[in-house]
N, C-alpha and C positions, 0 to 999 in steps of 0.2 A: 580234313581237319588236322591240325598240327598240335601235338601234345608234347610239352617239354617236361622233363623230370629233373628236379633240382635236388641233389643230395646235400647232406649236411655240410660237407666241405665247401660246396659252391656257395651256400648261404653264408658261411663264415667269411669267405672272400668278398662277399658283397656288403660287408659291414654289419651283419647281424650279430648280436651278442646272445648269450644263453638266455638272458632275460627277455629277448624278443622271440625266442623259439619255444613253442609249447607242443608237447605231444601227449595226447590223451587216448587211452584205450576205452572205447565205448562198447558196452555190452547191452544187448536188447533181447528180451524174452517175454513170453506171455504166460500168464497164470490164469487158469480157469477159476472164476469166482461167481457163484450163484447164477450159473448158466451163461456167463459172459466171460470174455477173455480180457483180462486187465494187462496192460503193457507195463513192464518193469524195465528200468534203464539204470545203468551205472556209468560213471565217467571216472577213470582212474588216471591220475597224473603219473606218468611213467618215471619222472624224476624222483618224486617223493613217495610214491605208493599210496598217496591219499585217495580214498575212494568215496564218491558221493552218490547217493541213490535218489531216483526220481520216479514219479508215476505218470509223467506225461512229457512229451517232446519239448513243449514250450519252456518248461522249467529247466530242462537239460540245456537247451540253447541259451537261455538267460544266464545260467551258471557259467557256461563256457565263455560267453561274451564278457562277463564280469571278471573272470580269471585272466583273460587275455588282453584286457584294456587297462590294466593297472600300470 
């Protein structure tokens, strides 16, 4: 299996602009609630520091798709 790593400088050389490049820090943890473990998720835009919280993976993925397809 071949894996290639592309750093930020290589992406700029390939015609990417900052509007095309998104970096999010995703945090995941569980919280015990009434005998069950509830998943908690946040996605933080590393450029703006804007943080959004979610209670399920599907909503997190929908948020990231919406943010990156504008």
